[in-house]
C-alpha positions in Angstrom: 4.8 11.2 5.1 3.0 9.6 2.2 5.4 8.3 -0.5 4.3 5.8 -3.2 7.6 5.8 -5.0 6.9 2.7 -6.9 3.3 3.2 -7.9 4.8 3.1 -11.4 5.3 -0.6 -11.0 1.6 -1.1 -11.5 2.1 -3.0 -14.8 4.5 -5.9 -15.5 7.7 -4.9 -17.1 8.6 -7.0 -20.1 12.3 -7.4 -20.7 13.2 -9.1 -23.9 16.4 -10.0 -25.7 19.6 -11.7 -24.9 22.0 -11.0 -22.0 23.9 -8.7 -24.4 20.9 -6.6 -25.4 17.5 -5.9 -23.9 14.5 -3.8 -24.5 12.4 -2.7 -21.5 8.8 -1.7 -21.9 5.5 -1.9 -19.9 3.2 -4.9 -20.4 0.4 -6.4 -18.1 -2.3 -9.0 -18.9 -5.7 -7.4 -18.9 -7.7 -8.3 -15.8 -4.7 -9.3 -13.7 -3.9 -7.5 -10.4 -0.5 -6.4 -9.2 0.0 -6.0 -5.4 2.9 -3.8 -4.4 3.8 -4.0 -0.8 6.3 -1.2 0.3 7.6 -1.3 3.9 9.7 1.7 5.1 11.6 2.3 8.3 11.0 6.0 8.8 12.9 8.6 10.9 11.4 12.1 11.1 13.8 14.8 12.2 13.2 18.4 13.1 16.3 20.6 12.9 18.4 17.5 12.8 16.9 16.0 16.0 15.0 12.7 15.7 11.4 13.3 16.8 9.7 10.1 15.6 10.6 6.7 14.4 8.0 4.3 12.9 7.3 1.9 10.1 5.1 2.9 7.2 3.6 0.4 4.8 2.0 1.2 1.4 -0.1 -1.6 -0.2 -1.0 -0.6 -3.8 -3.4 -2.8 -5.7 -3.6 -2.0 -9.4 -5.6 -4.0 -12.0 -5.2 -3.6 -15.7 -8.8 -2.8 -16.9 -8.1 -1.9 -20.5 -5.3 -2.7 -23.0 -4.4 -0.6 -25.9 -1.6 -0.9 -28.5 0.7 1.6 -26.8 -0.6 1.8 -23.2 -2.6 0.1 -20.5 -5.2 1.5 -18.2 -5.0 0.6 -14.5 -7.4 1.0 -11.7 -7.0 0.4 -8.0 -6.2 1.6 -4.5 -3.3 3.2 -2.6 -3.4 2.5 1.1 -1.0 3.8 3.8 -0.5 2.0 7.1 1.6 3.0 10.0 3.1 1.1 13.0 4.9 2.9 15.8 7.9 1.1 17.2 5.9 0.2 20.3 3.1 -1.6 18.4 2.8 -5.0 16.7 0.3 -4.5 13.9 -0.1 -1.9 11.2 -3.0 0.5 11.4 -4.7 2.0 8.3 -3.9 5.8 8.1 -5.3 6.8 4.7 -6.7 5.4 1.5 -7.0 6.7 -2.1 -8.5 5.5 -5.4 -7.0 6.1 -8.8 -7.3 5.3 -12.5 -4.7 6.2 -15.0 -2.8 4.9 -18.1 0.8 3.9 -18.5 2.6 4.0 -21.8 4.9 1.3 -23.0 7.9 3.4 -22.1 6.6 4.1 -18.6 5.1 7.6 -19.0 1.9 8.1 -17.0 -1.3 9.9 -18.0 -3.1 10.7 -14.7 -6.3 12.7 -14.8 -6.3 16.1 -13.3 -7.4 16.1 -9.7 -5.9 12.7 -8.9 -2.8 12.7 -6.7 -2.0 9.0 -6.8 0.4 7.8 -7.9 2.3 10.7 -6.5 5.6 9.6 -8.0 5.2 9.4 -11.8 7.2 8.1 -14.8 9.6 6.0 -12.7 10.9 4.0 -14.3 10.8 5.5 -17.8 12.6 3.3 -20.4 15.0 4.2 -23.2 13.0 2.6 -26.0 16.1 0.9 -27.5 18.3 -2.1 -27.0 20.4 -1.9 -23.8 23.5 -3.8 -23.0 24.8 -4.4 -19.5 26.3 -1.2 -18.2 24.2 1.1 -20.4 22.8 4.2 -18.8 20.0 6.6 -19.7 18.2 9.6 -18.2 14.5 10.5 -18.1 12.3 13.0 -16.1 10.1 12.0 -13.3 7.5 13.9 -11.3 6.6 14.0 -7.6 3.2 15.4 -6.5 3.2 16.7 -2.9 -0.2 17.1 -1.2 1.0 17.7 2.4 0.3 21.4 2.3 -2.6 23.8 1.7 -2.7 22.8 -2.0 -0.8 20.2 -4.0 2.1 21.0 -6.2 4.4 19.1 -8.6 8.2 18.7 -8.7 9.9 17.6 -12.0 13.5 16.2 -11.9 15.7 13.9 -13.9 16.4 10.3 -13.0 19.6 8.5 -13.9 19.2 4.7 -14.7 21.7 2.0 -15.4 21.3 -1.6 -16.5 23.7 -2.9 -13.8 23.6 -6.5 -14.9 21.7 -9.7 -15.6 22.0 -12.4 -12.9 21.0 -16.0 -12.6 18.0 -16.6 -10.4 16.0 -19.6 -9.2 13.5 -19.2 -12.0 15.8 -17.8 -14.7 17.6 -14.6 -15.5 17.1 -11.6 -13.3 17.7 -8.0 -14.6 19.1 -5.5 -12.1 18.5 -1.8 -12.7 20.0 0.9 -10.6 18.6 4.4 -10.4 19.2 7.7 -8.6 17.5 11.0 -8.5 18.2 14.3 -6.8 15.7 17.1 -5.9 16.8 20.7 -5.4 13.9 23.1 -5.6 14.0 26.7 -4.4 10.5 28.2 -3.7 11.6 31.3 -2.0 10.3 34.5 -3.6 7.6 32.5 -5.6 3.9 33.1 -5.3 3.1 30.2 -3.0 0.9 29.9 0.1 2.4 30.8 3.4 2.6 27.1 4.6 4.8 26.1 1.7 8.4 25.2 2.2 11.0 27.7 1.1 13.3 25.0 -0.2 13.0 21.2 -0.9 16.0 18.9 -1.1 15.8 15.1 -1.8 17.6 12.0 -2.9 16.7 8.5 -3.7 19.1 5.6 -4.5 17.4 2.4 -5.6 17.8 -1.0 -7.1 15.0 -2.8 -9.0 15.0 -6.5 -9.9 13.0 -8.3 -12.7 12.3 -11.9 -13.5 13.1 -11.8 -17.2 11.5 -15.1 -18.2 8.2 -14.2 -16.6 8.4 -10.5 -17.5 7.5 -9.2 -14.1 9.2 -7.2 -11.3 10.5 -9.1 -8.3 11.4 -6.4 -5.8 13.0 -3.2 -5.0 15.3 -1.7 -2.3 15.9 2.0 -1.9 17.3 4.7 0.4 15.2 7.8 0.4 15.6 11.2 2.0 13.6 14.5 1.6 14.1 17.8 3.4 11.7 20.7 3.7 13.2 24.0 4.8 10.4 26.1 6.3 10.1 29.7 7.5 7.8 30.9 10.2 6.0 34.3 10.5 9.1 35.8 12.2 11.4 34.7 9.3 13.1 31.9 11.3 14.1 28.9 9.3 13.2 25.3 10.4 14.2 22.0 8.8 11.9 19.0 8.6 13.4 15.8 7.2 12.2 12.3 6.5 14.8 9.4 6.1 13.5 6.1 4.8 15.0 2.6 4.2 12.4 1.0 1.9 11.9 -2.6 0.8 9.3 -3.4 -1.9 7.8 -6.7 -3.0 5.5 -7.3 -5.9 3.1 -10.1 -6.6 0.7 -10.9 -9.4 -2.8 -12.2 -8.9 -5.1 -13.6 -11.6 -8.8 -12.6 -11.5 -11.1 -14.4 -9.1 -14.7 -14.9 -10.4 -17.9 -15.2 -8.4 -18.0 -19.0 -8.6 -14.5 -19.2 -7.2 -15.4 -16.8 -4.4 -18.5 -18.8 -3.5 -16.5 -22.1 -3.5 -13.9 -20.6 -1.2 -16.7 -19.3 1.1 -18.3 -22.7 1.4 -15.0 -24.3 2.1 -14.2 -21.9 4.9 -17.7 -22.1 6.4 -17.2 -25.8 7.1 -14.4 -25.1 9.6 -15.8 -22.0 11.3 -16.9 -22.2 15.0 -20.5 -21.7 16.0 -21.7 -18.1 15.8 -19.2 -17.1 13.1 -20.1 -16.7 9.5 -18.4 -15.8 6.2 -19.8 -14.0 3.2 -18.5 -12.9 -0.2 -18.3 -9.2 -1.0 -16.6 -6.9 -3.4 -13.8 -6.6 -0.8 -13.3 -10.4 -0.8 -14.2 -13.0 1.8 -15.6 -11.4 5.0 -15.5 -13.5 8.2 -18.0 -11.8 10.6 -17.9 -12.1 14.4 -20.5 -10.5 16.6 -19.9 -8.6 19.9 -19.5 -11.8 21.9 -15.7 -11.3 21.6 -15.8 -8.6 24.3 -17.5 -7.6 27.5 -19.5 -4.3 27.5 -17.3 -1.2 27.0 -14.2 -3.3 26.8 -11.6 -4.2 24.1 -10.1 -7.1 26.0 -10.8 -10.4 24.4 -13.0 -12.8 26.5 -11.6 -16.2 27.3 -14.3 -18.0 25.4 -13.7 -15.9 22.3 -10.0 -16.8 22.1 -10.9 -20.4 21.0 -12.9 -19.0 18.1 -10.0 -16.8 17.0 -7.6 -19.7 17.3 -9.7 -21.7 14.8 -9.9 -18.7 12.4 -6.2 -18.2 12.6 -5.6 -21.8 11.6 -7.9 -21.3 8.5 -6.0 -18.2 7.5 -2.6 -19.8 8.0 -3.5 -22.9 6.0 -5.5 -21.4 3.1 -4.5 -17.8 2.7 -0.8 -17.3 3.8 0.0 -14.8 1.0 -3.2 -12.7 1.0 -3.8 -9.4 2.7 -5.9 -9.6 5.8 -7.7 -6.6 7.2 -9.5 -6.6 10.6 -12.3 -4.0 10.9 -14.1 -2.9 14.1 -17.7 -1.6 14.1 -20.1 -0.4 16.8 -23.8 0.4 17.1 -25.1 4.0 17.0 -25.3 4.4 20.8 -22.7 6.7 22.3 -20.7 9.6 20.9 -18.8 9.5 17.6 -15.3 9.8 19.2 -16.1 7.1 21.8 -17.4 4.7 19.1 -14.4 5.3 16.8 -11.9 4.6 19.6 -13.7 1.5 20.9 -14.0 0.0 17.3 -10.3 0.8 16.7 -9.2 -0.8 20.0 -11.3 -3.9 19.4 -10.0 -4.4 15.9 -6.5 -4.0 17.2 -7.0 -6.6 19.9 -8.2 -9.1 17.3 -5.3 -8.2 14.9 -2.7 -8.6 17.6 -4.0 -12.0 18.5 -4.2 -13.2 14.9 -0.9 -11.9 13.6 1.6 -14.3 15.3 -0.8 -17.2 14.8 -1.4 -16.7 11.1 2.2 -16.0 10.1 0.9 -13.2 7.8 2.9 -10.1 7.6 0.2 -8.4 5.5 -2.3 -8.1 8.4 -3.6 -4.7 9.6 -6.6 -3.2 11.4 -8.9 -0.2 11.3 -12.0 1.0 13.1 -15.1 2.6 11.6 -17.2 3.3 14.8 -20.9 3.5 13.8 -20.2 4.7 10.2 -21.0 1.4 8.4 -24.1 -0.3 10.0 -25.4 -3.5 8.5 -28.8 -3.3 10.4 -31.2 -0.8 11.8 -29.8 0.9 14.9 -33.3 1.7 16.0 -33.9 -1.9 17.3 -32.0 -3.9 19.8 -31.5 -6.7 17.3 -30.1 -4.3 14.8 -27.7 -2.7 17.3 -26.4 -6.2 18.2 -25.7 -7.0 14.6 -23.8 -3.7 14.1 -21.5 -4.4 17.1 -19.1 -6.6 15.2 -15.6 -7.4 14.1 -15.0 -8.3 10.4 -11.9 -10.1 9.1 -11.5 -9.5 5.4 -9.5 -11.8 3.1 -8.6 -9.8 0.1 -9.1 -11.8 -3.1 -9.3 -9.1 -5.8 
């Protein structure tokens, strides 16, 4: 289930005023990037029986690309990762791009045809001084694209400025919110796969660093229920229950000179046969197919030493950055085979690196033969395409 319930936190929230009165509005420096990391413990139930338990992670990167007097335009990516309870590392499940504007009061303007962010106008601010204990209400929207066509729910959200606390870096504002969804679709002109009724509830607490005018984190308890009906008229209930913890971090722009300096510094410590390049994605450490034997995803003994060195570099220099391990193959073999092999090899590297880097934002994905860097018609080209890349996200 894809829920980006805090995509609205793409811009920094400015909270000004004394402890007795505060005005909340959206502000973000142009060029800066906000990284929103949402980790959810998910339970999926069918007819009140637990069918699946897993962790879902959303990493949302949004950069302010244009600043106006009454709004800011943000651009970025929404990525969804999943980790079954039996696995150690998150795997990329889906990725979306988006570009939209956010008004000072938190209202979104999302172009038609874009489904991310799928939760919109949360939070929306009152536009006036607020004292501790003050409450307000504003509508939010949830776009669901899990069925044959997307559709939008609109519902009210209740907010309360619960208090202002002392934190390590200064005062912290605490805002509590709640929304309920109760939508009956029965009898409407909807496709056959649509639910007949949707019920939902979200209770959350959001915290802000007032002095630095930026969100610090969020905790919430979320539940959504879809009551379905099959072709025989029998009802079935599908339910998702989530405990969600969200962290936000701001990053300043990294220019090309800074990227090249970081590349040169890393290159000094890399083992023989391993190189690093700068790309739009960030820094890319590229390892050839020497990590594995033919048709295998098990790490060779001699490749472990190379990964140990790389893990030390990541741990020392980039403990707070997102790390993505990507697997690639040559064009020989079937598509399904290559996809599975690249995925398994990326997972092997990610599982080795994760406990040795100390990074919780480490994930993997496999592309098979989809992204060659050389000509698959030659032996030399195929060898270059059989690779694992470790991406250090800088932008």
